[in-house]
C-alpha positions as CSV (number, residue, x, y, z in Angstrom):
1,X,-32.9,-6.9,-12.0
2,X,-29.7,-6.4,-13.9
3,X,-28.3,-2.9,-14.1
4,X,-28.8,-1.0,-17.3
5,X,-25.5,-2.0,-18.9
6,X,-25.5,-5.5,-17.5
7,X,-28.7,-6.2,-19.4
8,X,-26.6,-6.8,-22.5
9,X,-25.9,-10.2,-20.8
10,X,-29.5,-11.3,-21.7
11,X,-28.1,-11.7,-25.2
12,X,-26.0,-14.6,-23.9
13,X,-28.9,-16.6,-22.5
14,X,-30.7,-19.3,-24.5
15,X,-28.5,-18.5,-27.5
16,X,-30.5,-20.4,-30.1
17,X,-33.7,-18.6,-29.3
18,X,-34.5,-15.4,-31.4
19,X,-33.6,-12.1,-29.9
20,X,-37.2,-11.0,-29.7
21,X,-38.2,-13.9,-27.3
22,X,-38.3,-12.7,-23.7
23,X,-35.0,-13.3,-21.8
24,X,-34.3,-14.4,-18.2
25,X,-36.6,-15.1,-15.4
26,X,-38.1,-11.6,-15.6
27,X,-39.0,-11.8,-19.2
28,X,-36.7,-9.0,-20.5
29,X,-37.5,-7.9,-24.0
30,X,-35.2,-6.0,-26.3
31,X,-37.2,-3.3,-27.9
32,X,-36.1,-3.3,-31.5
33,X,-36.3,0.2,-33.2
34,X,-37.2,-1.3,-36.6
35,X,-37.8,-4.7,-38.3
36,X,-34.4,-4.3,-40.0
37,X,-32.9,-5.8,-36.8
38,X,-34.7,-9.1,-37.5
39,X,-32.9,-11.8,-39.4
40,X,-34.3,-12.6,-42.8
41,X,-36.0,-15.8,-41.6
42,X,-38.2,-13.7,-39.2
43,X,-39.2,-10.9,-41.5
44,X,-42.4,-12.7,-42.6
45,X,-43.7,-12.8,-39.0
46,X,-42.4,-9.4,-38.0
47,X,-45.9,-7.9,-37.7
48,X,-47.0,-10.5,-35.2
49,X,-44.0,-10.2,-32.9
50,X,-45.2,-7.1,-31.0
51,X,-48.5,-8.7,-29.9
52,X,-47.1,-12.1,-29.3
53,X,-44.0,-11.2,-27.2
54,X,-44.4,-7.6,-26.3
55,X,-47.3,-7.7,-23.8
56,X,-46.9,-8.0,-20.0
57,X,-43.2,-7.5,-20.1
58,X,-41.4,-6.9,-16.8
59,X,-38.2,-5.5,-18.2
60,X,-37.8,-3.5,-21.5
61,X,-34.3,-3.0,-22.9
62,X,-34.3,-0.1,-25.4
63,X,-32.2,-0.7,-28.4
64,X,-30.7,2.3,-30.3
65,X,-31.3,2.7,-34.0
66,X,-28.1,2.3,-36.0
67,X,-27.1,4.7,-38.7
68,X,-25.4,1.9,-40.6
69,X,-25.6,-1.8,-40.0
70,X,-22.4,-3.9,-39.5
71,X,-21.2,-6.0,-42.4
72,X,-21.6,-9.6,-41.1
73,X,-21.0,-11.3,-44.4
74,X,-17.8,-12.9,-43.4
75,X,-18.8,-14.1,-39.9
76,X,-22.1,-15.4,-41.4
77,X,-20.1,-17.9,-43.5
78,X,-20.1,-20.2,-40.5
79,X,-23.5,-21.9,-40.4
80,X,-25.9,-21.4,-37.5
81,X,-26.0,-25.1,-36.8
82,X,-22.2,-25.7,-37.2
83,X,-19.9,-26.2,-34.3
84,X,-17.2,-23.6,-33.7
85,X,-13.5,-24.4,-33.4
86,X,-11.2,-21.8,-32.0
87,X,-8.2,-23.8,-33.2
88,X,-9.3,-23.7,-36.9
89,X,-7.9,-20.6,-38.6
90,X,-11.0,-20.1,-40.8
91,X,-13.3,-20.0,-37.8
92,X,-10.8,-18.0,-35.8
93,X,-10.6,-15.4,-38.6
94,X,-14.4,-15.0,-38.6
95,X,-14.5,-14.7,-34.8
96,X,-11.8,-12.1,-34.9
97,X,-13.8,-10.0,-37.4
98,X,-16.8,-10.3,-35.1
99,X,-14.8,-9.2,-32.1
100,X,-13.6,-6.2,-34.1
101,X,-17.3,-5.4,-35.0
102,X,-18.2,-5.4,-31.3
103,X,-15.1,-3.4,-30.2
104,X,-15.6,-0.7,-32.9
105,X,-18.6,1.3,-31.7
106,X,-17.7,4.3,-29.7
107,X,-20.6,4.1,-27.2
108,X,-22.1,1.3,-25.2
109,X,-25.5,1.9,-26.7
110,X,-24.2,1.5,-30.2
111,X,-22.3,-1.7,-29.2
112,X,-25.4,-3.1,-27.7
113,X,-27.4,-2.4,-30.8
114,X,-24.7,-4.1,-33.0
115,X,-24.8,-7.1,-30.6
116,X,-28.6,-7.3,-30.9
117,X,-28.4,-7.0,-34.7
118,X,-25.8,-9.8,-35.0
119,X,-27.3,-12.2,-32.5
120,X,-29.7,-14.1,-34.8
121,X,-27.5,-13.9,-37.9
122,X,-24.2,-15.5,-36.8
123,X,-23.3,-18.9,-35.3
124,X,-24.3,-19.0,-31.5
125,X,-21.0,-20.5,-30.3
126,X,-19.0,-17.9,-32.2
127,X,-21.3,-15.1,-31.1
128,X,-21.0,-16.0,-27.4
129,X,-17.2,-16.2,-27.7
130,X,-16.8,-13.0,-29.6
131,X,-19.2,-11.0,-27.4
132,X,-17.7,-12.3,-24.2
133,X,-14.2,-11.2,-25.4
134,X,-15.5,-7.8,-26.3
135,X,-17.3,-7.3,-23.0
136,X,-14.2,-8.3,-21.1
137,X,-12.0,-5.8,-23.0
138,X,-14.2,-2.8,-23.7
139,X,-13.7,0.1,-21.2
140,X,-17.4,0.8,-21.0
141,X,-18.2,-2.8,-20.0
142,X,-15.3,-3.6,-17.7
143,X,-17.5,-4.1,-14.6
144,X,-20.0,-6.4,-16.2
145,X,-19.8,-9.9,-14.8
146,X,-20.2,-12.7,-17.4
147,X,-22.5,-15.6,-16.6
148,X,-20.8,-19.0,-16.5
149,X,-20.6,-20.8,-19.9
150,X,-21.9,-24.0,-18.3
151,X,-25.3,-22.2,-18.1
152,X,-25.2,-20.9,-21.6
153,X,-24.0,-24.1,-23.2
154,X,-24.5,-26.8,-20.6
155,X,-24.1,-29.6,-23.2
156,X,-20.4,-28.8,-23.3
157,X,-20.0,-29.7,-19.6
158,X,-22.4,-32.5,-18.6
159,X,-23.7,-35.8,-19.8
160,X,-25.8,-35.4,-23.0
161,X,-28.2,-38.0,-21.7
162,X,-29.5,-35.6,-19.1
163,X,-31.2,-33.2,-21.5
164,X,-34.2,-35.3,-22.4
165,X,-34.9,-35.6,-18.7
166,X,-34.4,-31.8,-18.3
167,X,-37.0,-31.1,-21.0
168,X,-39.4,-33.5,-19.4
169,X,-38.9,-31.7,-16.0
170,X,-39.4,-28.3,-17.6
171,X,-42.6,-29.3,-19.5
172,X,-44.2,-31.6,-17.0
173,X,-43.3,-30.4,-13.5
174,X,-43.9,-27.0,-12.0
175,X,-40.7,-25.2,-11.0
176,X,-41.4,-25.8,-7.3
177,X,-41.6,-29.6,-7.8
178,X,-38.6,-30.0,-10.1
179,X,-35.8,-32.2,-8.7
180,X,-32.1,-32.0,-9.4
181,X,-31.1,-34.4,-12.1
182,X,-28.1,-36.3,-10.7
183,X,-25.2,-37.0,-13.0
184,X,-23.2,-40.0,-11.9
185,X,-19.5,-39.5,-11.4
186,X,-18.6,-42.4,-13.8
187,X,-20.6,-41.7,-16.9
188,X,-17.9,-41.6,-19.6
189,X,-16.2,-44.9,-18.8
190,X,-15.8,-47.7,-16.3
191,X,-12.9,-48.8,-14.2
192,X,-11.8,-51.1,-17.0
193,X,-10.3,-47.9,-18.5
194,X,-7.2,-47.1,-16.4
195,X,-7.4,-43.4,-17.4
196,X,-10.8,-43.1,-15.9
197,X,-9.3,-43.0,-12.4
198,X,-8.7,-39.3,-13.0
199,X,-11.8,-38.5,-15.0
200,X,-13.2,-36.5,-12.0
201,X,-10.3,-34.1,-12.6
202,X,-10.5,-33.9,-16.4
203,X,-14.3,-33.6,-16.5
204,X,-14.7,-31.2,-13.7
205,X,-16.9,-28.3,-14.7
206,X,-14.9,-25.7,-12.8
207,X,-11.6,-26.7,-14.4
208,X,-13.1,-26.6,-17.9
209,X,-14.6,-23.2,-17.2
210,X,-11.2,-22.0,-16.1
211,X,-9.7,-23.1,-19.5
212,X,-12.5,-21.4,-21.4
213,X,-12.3,-18.2,-19.5
214,X,-8.5,-18.0,-19.7
215,X,-8.9,-18.1,-23.5
216,X,-11.4,-15.2,-23.2
217,X,-8.8,-13.1,-21.3
218,X,-5.9,-14.2,-23.5
219,X,-7.3,-14.8,-27.0
220,X,-4.4,-15.8,-29.4
221,X,-6.1,-13.9,-32.3
222,X,-8.1,-10.7,-31.9
223,X,-7.5,-7.0,-32.3
224,X,-3.8,-6.4,-31.3
225,X,-4.7,-4.3,-28.3
226,X,-6.6,-7.2,-26.9
227,X,-4.0,-9.9,-27.6
228,X,-0.9,-7.9,-26.5
229,X,-0.7,-8.2,-22.7
230,X,2.3,-8.1,-20.5
231,X,4.2,-11.4,-20.5
232,X,1.4,-13.1,-22.4
233,X,3.6,-15.9,-23.9
234,X,5.0,-16.6,-20.5
235,X,1.5,-16.8,-18.9
236,X,0.6,-19.3,-21.6
237,X,3.6,-21.4,-20.6
238,X,3.0,-21.1,-16.8
239,X,-0.7,-21.7,-16.7
240,X,-0.4,-24.9,-18.8
241,X,2.7,-26.0,-16.9
242,X,0.7,-25.8,-13.7
243,X,-2.2,-27.8,-15.2
244,X,0.4,-30.5,-16.2
245,X,1.9,-30.5,-12.7
246,X,-1.5,-30.8,-11.1
247,X,-2.6,-33.5,-13.4
248,X,0.5,-35.6,-12.7
249,X,0.1,-35.0,-9.0
250,X,-3.5,-36.3,-9.4
251,X,-2.3,-39.3,-11.3
252,X,0.2,-40.2,-8.6
253,X,-2.6,-40.0,-6.0
254,X,-4.5,-42.6,-8.1
255,X,-1.5,-45.0,-8.6
256,X,-0.9,-43.9,-12.2
257,X,2.4,-42.9,-13.7
258,X,3.2,-39.4,-14.9
259,X,1.9,-38.5,-18.3
260,X,3.9,-39.8,-21.3
261,X,4.4,-36.9,-23.7
262,X,3.2,-37.3,-27.2
263,X,6.5,-37.5,-29.1
264,X,5.2,-39.0,-32.3
265,X,2.2,-38.0,-34.3
266,X,2.5,-41.0,-36.5
267,X,2.0,-43.8,-34.0
268,X,-1.4,-45.1,-32.9
269,X,-2.9,-43.4,-29.9
270,X,-3.6,-46.0,-27.3
271,X,-5.9,-43.8,-25.2
272,X,-9.5,-43.7,-26.4
273,X,-12.1,-41.2,-25.2
274,X,-15.9,-41.2,-25.5
275,X,-17.0,-37.8,-24.3
276,X,-20.8,-38.5,-24.1
277,X,-21.5,-34.8,-25.0
278,X,-24.3,-33.5,-27.2
279,X,-23.8,-30.0,-28.6
280,X,-27.6,-29.3,-28.6
281,X,-27.2,-26.1,-30.7
282,X,-25.0,-27.7,-33.4
283,X,-26.2,-30.5,-35.6
284,X,-23.5,-33.0,-34.5
285,X,-22.5,-34.5,-31.2
286,X,-18.8,-34.5,-30.2
287,X,-17.4,-37.7,-31.8
288,X,-15.3,-40.2,-29.8
289,X,-11.8,-41.3,-30.5
290,X,-11.3,-45.1,-30.5
291,X,-8.3,-46.7,-28.9
292,X,-5.5,-47.1,-31.4
293,X,-6.6,-44.2,-33.5
294,X,-4.1,-43.1,-36.2
295,X,-3.6,-39.4,-37.1
296,X,-3.6,-38.5,-40.8
297,X,-2.9,-35.4,-42.8
298,X,-5.7,-32.8,-42.7
299,X,-7.5,-31.8,-45.9
300,X,-10.9,-30.4,-45.1
301,X,-12.1,-28.3,-48.0
302,X,-15.3,-26.9,-46.3
303,X,-13.1,-25.8,-43.3
304,X,-10.6,-24.2,-45.7
305,X,-7.7,-26.0,-44.1
306,X,-5.0,-28.3,-45.4
307,X,-1.8,-29.3,-43.6
308,X,0.3,-32.3,-43.2
309,X,1.7,-34.0,-40.1
310,X,5.1,-33.2,-41.7
311,X,4.3,-29.5,-41.3
312,X,4.0,-29.9,-37.5
313,X,7.2,-32.0,-37.4
314,X,9.1,-29.3,-39.3
315,X,7.9,-26.5,-37.0
316,X,8.8,-28.6,-34.0
317,X,12.3,-29.2,-35.3
318,X,12.8,-25.5,-36.0
319,X,11.6,-24.5,-32.6
320,X,13.9,-27.1,-30.9
321,X,16.8,-25.8,-33.0
322,X,16.1,-22.2,-32.0
323,X,15.9,-23.2,-28.3
324,X,19.3,-24.9,-28.5
325,X,20.9,-22.1,-30.4
326,X,19.3,-19.6,-27.9
327,X,18.0,-17.3,-30.7
328,X,15.1,-17.0,-33.1
329,X,14.8,-15.3,-36.5
330,X,12.1,-12.6,-36.9
331,X,10.2,-11.8,-40.1
332,X,12.9,-9.3,-41.2
333,X,15.6,-12.0,-41.0
334,X,17.1,-10.5,-37.8
335,X,18.4,-12.6,-35.0
336,X,16.6,-12.2,-31.7
337,X,18.2,-13.7,-28.6
338,X,16.1,-15.9,-26.2
339,X,17.3,-14.1,-23.2
340,X,17.0,-15.1,-19.6
341,X,14.4,-12.5,-18.9
342,X,12.3,-12.4,-22.1
343,X,13.1,-15.6,-24.0
344,X,10.2,-17.6,-22.4
345,X,7.7,-14.9,-23.5
346,X,8.9,-15.0,-27.1
347,X,8.9,-18.8,-27.1
348,X,5.3,-18.9,-25.7
349,X,4.0,-16.6,-28.4
350,X,5.7,-18.8,-31.1
351,X,4.7,-22.1,-29.7
352,X,1.0,-21.4,-29.1
353,X,1.0,-19.6,-31.7
354,X,-0.6,-16.2,-31.1
355,X,-0.6,-13.3,-33.6
356,X,2.3,-12.0,-31.5
357,X,4.6,-14.8,-32.9
358,X,7.9,-13.3,-34.0
359,X,7.8,-15.3,-37.3
360,X,4.8,-17.4,-38.0
361,X,6.0,-18.4,-41.5
362,X,9.1,-20.0,-40.1
363,X,7.9,-21.4,-36.8
364,X,4.3,-22.1,-37.8
365,X,1.3,-22.9,-35.7
366,X,2.4,-25.9,-33.7
367,X,0.2,-25.9,-30.6
368,X,-3.1,-24.8,-32.2
369,X,-3.0,-27.0,-35.2
370,X,-1.8,-29.9,-33.0
371,X,-5.1,-29.5,-31.2
372,X,-7.0,-29.5,-34.5
373,X,-5.1,-32.6,-35.7
374,X,-5.9,-34.5,-32.5
375,X,-9.5,-33.5,-32.8
376,X,-10.0,-35.2,-36.2
377,X,-8.5,-38.7,-36.4
378,X,-12.1,-40.0,-37.3
379,X,-12.6,-37.8,-40.4
380,X,-9.4,-35.9,-41.5
381,X,-10.6,-35.3,-45.0
382,X,-14.3,-34.6,-44.2
383,X,-15.6,-37.5,-46.3
384,X,-18.1,-38.4,-43.5
385,X,-19.1,-34.8,-42.9
386,X,-18.2,-35.2,-39.2
387,X,-17.3,-32.4,-36.9
388,X,-14.2,-32.2,-34.7
389,X,-13.7,-33.9,-31.3
390,X,-13.4,-32.3,-27.9
391,X,-9.7,-31.4,-28.5
392,X,-11.0,-28.8,-31.0
393,X,-12.7,-26.7,-28.3
394,X,-11.0,-25.0,-25.3
395,X,-14.3,-25.6,-23.4
396,X,-14.0,-29.4,-23.7
397,X,-10.3,-30.1,-24.5
398,X,-9.2,-30.7,-20.9
399,X,-11.7,-33.7,-20.7
400,X,-9.6,-35.8,-23.1
401,X,-6.5,-37.7,-21.8
402,X,-4.7,-36.8,-25.0
403,X,-4.8,-33.1,-24.0
404,X,-2.3,-33.8,-21.3
405,X,0.0,-35.9,-23.5
406,X,0.0,-33.0,-26.1
407,X,0.7,-30.4,-23.4
408,X,3.4,-32.7,-21.8
409,X,5.1,-32.3,-25.2
410,X,4.7,-28.5,-25.4
411,X,5.9,-28.2,-21.8
412,X,8.9,-30.3,-22.7
413,X,9.9,-27.6,-25.3
414,X,9.5,-24.9,-22.7
415,X,11.5,-26.9,-20.1
416,X,14.2,-27.5,-22.8
417,X,14.6,-23.7,-23.0
418,X,14.6,-23.4,-19.2
419,X,17.5,-25.9,-19.0
420,X,19.6,-23.6,-21.2
421,X,19.3,-20.8,-18.5
422,X,21.7,-20.5,-15.6
423,X,20.6,-22.0,-12.3
424,X,19.7,-19.7,-9.4
425,X,22.7,-19.1,-7.2
426,X,21.8,-18.8,-3.5
427,X,22.2,-15.0,-3.8
428,X,19.0,-15.0,-6.0
429,X,17.1,-17.2,-3.6
430,X,18.0,-15.8,-0.2
431,X,16.4,-12.9,1.7
432,X,19.1,-11.6,4.0
433,X,18.1,-11.5,7.6
434,X,15.0,-13.6,7.2
435,X,14.8,-17.1,8.7
436,X,11.9,-19.5,8.5
437,X,11.3,-21.2,11.9
438,X,8.2,-23.3,11.6
439,X,5.4,-24.3,9.2
440,X,2.3,-26.3,9.8
441,X,-1.2,-26.8,8.3
442,X,-4.2,-26.9,10.5
443,X,-7.4,-28.6,9.4
444,X,-10.3,-28.6,11.8
445,X,-10.9,-32.0,13.4
446,X,-7.8,-33.5,11.7
447,X,-4.3,-34.3,12.8
448,X,-1.4,-31.9,12.5
449,X,-0.3,-31.3,8.8
450,X,-3.3,-33.3,7.5
451,X,-5.5,-32.1,4.7
452,X,-8.7,-33.8,3.9
453,X,-10.6,-34.3,0.6
454,X,-14.0,-35.8,-0.1
455,X,-16.8,-35.7,-2.7
456,X,-19.3,-32.9,-2.7
457,X,-22.5,-32.4,-4.7
458,X,-23.0,-29.1,-6.6
459,X,-26.1,-28.0,-8.5
460,X,-25.8,-26.2,-11.8
461,X,-28.7,-24.7,-13.6
462,X,-29.3,-26.0,-17.1
463,X,-32.3,-23.9,-18.0
464,X,-30.4,-21.0,-19.6
465,X,-29.1,-23.4,-22.2
466,X,-32.4,-25.2,-22.9
467,X,-33.7,-23.3,-25.8
468,X,-37.5,-23.4,-26.6
469,X,-38.5,-24.9,-23.3
470,X,-40.6,-23.4,-20.5
471,X,-38.8,-21.0,-18.1
472,X,-37.7,-21.8,-14.6
473,X,-34.8,-23.6,-13.1
474,X,-33.7,-27.1,-14.0
475,X,-30.7,-28.3,-12.0
476,X,-28.2,-31.0,-12.7
477,X,-26.4,-32.3,-9.6
478,X,-22.7,-32.9,-10.0
479,X,-20.3,-34.8,-7.8
480,X,-17.0,-32.9,-7.5
481,X,-13.8,-33.2,-5.5
482,X,-13.8,-30.9,-2.5
483,X,-11.4,-30.3,0.4
484,X,-11.9,-29.2,4.0
485,X,-10.8,-25.6,4.6
486,X,-7.4,-25.4,6.2
487,X,-5.0,-22.7,7.7
488,X,-1.3,-22.2,7.1
489,X,0.6,-21.2,10.2
490,X,4.1,-19.9,9.4
491,X,6.6,-18.6,11.9
492,X,9.3,-16.2,10.6
493,X,12.3,-14.5,12.3
494,X,13.5,-11.1,11.1
495,X,17.1,-10.6,12.2
496,X,17.7,-7.5,10.0
497,X,16.9,-4.9,12.8
498,X,14.5,-3.2,10.4
499,X,11.0,-3.8,9.1
500,X,11.1,-5.9,5.9
501,X,8.5,-6.7,3.3
502,X,8.4,-9.8,1.2
503,X,6.4,-12.1,-0.9
504,X,5.2,-15.4,0.6
505,X,5.2,-18.2,-2.0
506,X,3.4,-21.5,-1.1
507,X,3.8,-24.7,-3.2
508,X,2.9,-28.3,-2.8
509,X,4.5,-31.4,-4.4
510,X,4.4,-35.2,-4.0
511,X,7.2,-36.6,-1.8
512,X,7.6,-40.0,-3.6
513,X,7.6,-41.1,-7.2
514,X,5.6,-43.9,-8.9
515,X,7.8,-46.6,-7.3
516,X,7.5,-45.1,-3.8
517,X,11.0,-43.7,-3.8
518,X,11.9,-40.2,-2.6
519,X,12.0,-37.9,-5.6
520,X,15.1,-36.3,-6.9
521,X,14.7,-32.5,-6.9
522,X,15.2,-32.3,-10.7
523,X,12.0,-34.2,-11.1
524,X,10.1,-33.0,-8.1
525,X,10.5,-29.3,-9.0
526,X,8.3,-29.9,-12.1
527,X,5.5,-31.2,-9.9
528,X,5.2,-28.3,-7.5
529,X,1.8,-26.7,-7.7
530,X,1.3,-23.1,-6.6
531,X,-1.2,-22.8,-3.8
532,X,-0.9,-19.2,-2.8
533,X,1.2,-16.0,-3.1
534,X,0.8,-12.8,-1.1
535,X,2.8,-9.9,0.3
536,X,3.7,-9.7,4.0
537,X,5.4,-7.1,6.3
538,X,7.7,-8.5,8.9
539,X,8.3,-6.3,12.0
540,X,11.7,-5.6,13.4
541,X,10.4,-5.9,17.0
542,X,9.5,-8.4,18.1
543,X,11.7,-10.4,15.7
544,X,9.3,-13.3,15.3
545,X,6.2,-13.0,13.3
546,X,3.5,-15.7,13.0
547,X,1.6,-15.6,9.7
548,X,-1.8,-17.3,9.5
549,X,-3.4,-17.6,6.1
550,X,-6.7,-19.3,5.2
551,X,-6.8,-21.7,2.2
552,X,-9.9,-19.8,0.9
553,X,-7.7,-16.7,0.4
554,X,-5.6,-18.4,-2.3
555,X,-4.3,-16.1,-5.0
556,X,-4.9,-18.6,-7.7
557,X,-8.5,-19.6,-7.1
558,X,-12.0,-18.3,-7.5
559,X,-15.2,-19.6,-6.0
560,X,-17.3,-22.0,-8.0
561,X,-19.3,-20.0,-10.6
562,X,-22.1,-17.8,-9.6
563,X,-25.2,-18.3,-11.7
564,X,-27.0,-16.1,-14.2
565,X,-29.9,-16.0,-11.7
566,X,-27.5,-14.6,-9.1
567,X,-26.5,-11.8,-11.4
568,X,-30.1,-11.0,-12.3
569,X,-31.0,-10.7,-8.6
570,X,-28.3,-8.2,-7.9
571,X,-29.3,-4.5,-8.3
572,X,-25.8,-3.5,-9.4
573,X,-23.2,-5.4,-11.3
574,X,-20.5,-2.8,-11.4
575,X,-18.6,-3.4,-8.1
576,X,-14.9,-3.9,-7.8
577,X,-15.5,-7.5,-6.6
578,X,-17.5,-8.3,-9.6
579,X,-15.0,-6.8,-11.9
580,X,-12.3,-8.9,-10.4
581,X,-14.4,-12.0,-10.8
582,X,-15.3,-11.1,-14.3
583,X,-11.7,-10.6,-15.5
584,X,-10.4,-13.5,-13.4
585,X,-13.0,-16.1,-14.2
586,X,-10.1,-18.0,-15.6
587,X,-8.9,-18.6,-12.0
588,X,-8.5,-22.2,-10.7
589,X,-11.7,-23.4,-9.0
590,X,-11.5,-23.2,-5.2
591,X,-12.9,-26.7,-4.7
592,X,-9.9,-28.1,-6.7
593,X,-7.2,-26.3,-4.8
594,X,-5.5,-29.5,-3.6
595,X,-5.3,-32.9,-5.2
596,X,-7.4,-35.9,-4.1
597,X,-4.8,-37.6,-2.0
598,X,-5.5,-41.2,-0.9
599,X,-7.4,-43.1,1.8
600,X,-4.2,-44.0,3.6
601,X,-2.9,-40.4,3.4
602,X,-0.8,-39.3,0.4
603,X,2.6,-38.0,1.5
604,X,3.4,-34.5,0.2
605,X,5.9,-31.7,0.9
606,X,4.6,-28.2,1.6
607,X,7.1,-25.6,0.6
608,X,7.1,-21.9,1.7
609,X,9.6,-19.2,1.0
610,X,9.6,-15.4,1.5
611,X,11.4,-13.5,-1.2
612,X,12.6,-9.9,-1.0
613,X,9.9,-7.5,-2.2
614,X,12.5,-5.2,-3.8
615,X,13.2,-8.0,-6.3
616,X,9.5,-8.9,-6.7
617,X,8.0,-5.5,-7.1
618,X,6.9,-4.3,-10.6
619,X,7.0,-0.6,-11.4
620,X,3.6,0.7,-12.4
621,X,1.6,-2.0,-10.6
622,X,-0.7,-0.3,-8.1
623,X,-1.9,-3.5,-6.4
624,X,-4.3,-6.3,-6.9
625,X,-7.3,-5.4,-4.7
626,X,-10.4,-5.3,-6.8
627,X,-8.5,-5.7,-10.0
628,X,-7.9,-9.4,-10.4
629,X,-6.9,-10.2,-6.9
630,X,-8.5,-13.7,-7.0
631,X,-6.2,-15.3,-9.6
632,X,-3.4,-12.9,-10.6
633,X,-0.9,-15.8,-10.9
634,X,-2.8,-17.2,-13.8
635,X,-4.4,-14.2,-15.3
636,X,-2.4,-11.1,-14.4
637,X,-4.1,-7.8,-13.6
638,X,-6.4,-5.9,-16.0
639,X,-4.6,-3.0,-17.8
640,X,-1.5,-3.5,-15.7
641,X,1.8,-5.4,-15.8
642,X,2.1,-8.9,-14.4
643,X,2.3,-8.2,-10.6
644,X,5.5,-10.2,-9.9
645,X,8.9,-9.4,-11.5
646,X,10.2,-12.9,-10.9
647,X,10.0,-15.6,-13.6
648,X,6.7,-17.4,-13.3
649,X,7.1,-20.5,-11.3
650,X,10.0,-19.1,-9.3
651,X,12.0,-20.7,-7.6
652,X,11.2,-24.0,-9.3
653,X,11.5,-22.8,-13.0
654,X,15.2,-23.5,-13.3
655,X,17.4,-26.6,-13.0
656,X,19.0,-26.6,-9.5
657,X,22.5,-25.4,-8.9
658,X,25.4,-27.9,-8.8
659,X,25.3,-30.2,-5.8
660,X,21.5,-30.0,-5.2
661,X,19.9,-33.4,-5.6
662,X,17.2,-33.1,-3.0
663,X,14.7,-30.5,-1.9
664,X,16.4,-30.1,1.5
665,X,19.7,-29.3,-0.3
666,X,17.9,-26.6,-2.3
667,X,16.7,-24.7,0.8
668,X,18.0,-21.4,1.9
669,X,17.2,-19.8,5.4
670,X,14.2,-18.0,4.0
671,X,12.6,-21.3,2.9
672,X,11.0,-24.1,4.8
673,X,9.5,-27.5,4.0
674,X,7.0,-29.5,6.0
675,X,5.8,-33.1,5.4
676,X,2.0,-33.1,5.1
677,X,-0.4,-35.7,3.9
678,X,-3.7,-35.5,2.0
679,X,-6.3,-38.0,3.3
680,X,-9.2,-38.8,1.0
681,X,-12.5,-39.8,2.6
682,X,-14.8,-41.5,0.3
683,X,-18.0,-39.7,1.4
684,X,-20.3,-37.5,-0.5
685,X,-21.5,-34.2,1.1
686,X,-24.8,-32.5,0.0
687,X,-24.6,-29.3,-2.0
688,X,-23.3,-26.3,0.0
689,X,-25.6,-23.4,0.9
690,X,-26.2,-21.1,-2.1
691,X,-24.2,-18.3,-0.4
692,X,-21.1,-20.5,-0.5
693,X,-21.4,-21.2,-4.2
694,X,-21.5,-17.6,-5.4
């Protein structure tokens, strides 16, 4: 069973069921110290609850009596059956207050009691978000591993049509005879829709879990000590830049052009999207966006929000002006330079915008309200009482093609700033005495420098999100992109006559553009996706070191999510490994490490460099083992500075020095490039053994 403190996770399962209903496979019951913990709608049946739900209980979770009950009047303004939008200031303010309520208690026991008291009173979506943020950031819950959101709210991740079949399975079949419900790969559109060629990427459960969990680790509004993290604005830039690079890489693999950035909010949007998602808990499904939809000014009285498209255009123009001037104005009217080292961080906080924005009145809320605008072309003034589309929810936003057009625009602003910075001279790229000699990729049963991708089935458990149905597993079977494990083999020569330590940086990019022509470096550098980064020691004797590194050791990825049932089966949930997974659940899913490729073999260029550790090392960082080692590049390290002193994306984050037009011209002796190809095999492998999924 779950350890004592991890039992708070039972509050996240079946979020629409009352708190007094037994939780989990073991029938855990929270022992309420008084009926005051019950929401008003259950007070009339309070006397019957003990006999109805309190007998034959395997696990009892004692709940402490509170001296005073938290004031939930503001968070309760969001209805229990409403959907929750993190990009809507009114909803975000309520969620921030709820996070504060969960963070305030001095002891774990008091926090758990407050969480029990709040559970049936506030909106389930907001409750799960706020409690998850609190559990990630409270010192007394830092080792508790969160269950994956796709089990708590499966309707945000899979075809809504599967849930009637799931209820039938849970009511008619015994758990032993239940069969996985297969979700077809092409359930949101047909091949008539060109954008559907990359739906396997946009709709991947692991990728969307990554985006959700990243926003738990980096909320843009919460208590200041939670929001303020080292280089937070820069991490916002880099994580989304890497998503854009990967998506464009994926599009080229599927004979699509790179994303066209959304430069005008007044022109019709040609891309439609029909998500086929049912919120289950809320009273509205996620609405579609028809092709040719036109955005309009937002005036939604019930949501307490009103803004015009002109507001976003004005904020955009002010940000662009600030970038070109190389300075911004803070709230005191003082000039703050966008320096080479810290400018990107300031810009990231402004553009998102987080509560760390240097001047929200002047620079506004461009990214977040852009999401909200794009989520409501169907009902901008709430005349039809419709909820927002998938762009209004970080859990679902990456499913929509317009997400990538919007982020192509925001990335353009970041790149505009990067173009104002000086190029790296060779002195900032070289590692004196270090020379790369050879690089290859080894994939079992494949040719030299060949990577292989294919489809693989994965089973996800829906039962934790099926409220008011019999217990027991109900699996949905997904079809996801997967790759064969591979090994990097890197040969390095150390001519410095002394032992040297450096950082190995591995990137991958397409070799050719949409027309099949070799890429100019100025374009290719924006398509390099980070595959791995790790520290290596190079001996002085012998001079040559051969480095081997498995793809499964990637510093940006995490395994596909473990399940709530896995957590419940473990006797202890407080190990270093679980803490690392918990904090870094925002890491890129391991099965999506490399793009799809093509049947004939998609030509790529694998880039490896070793940089000098003295320029990489960050003072005060004690290491990454057991403290976010899985995905430090995207999520940093808990309670420490970002573990790399270089700008994120180095060495590809700047325009090249004069005279560099190709990747080969960019190279210094401590860098090497090898031509590789990604071969896609159109086969479907069965689900992996359970041990490989955890």
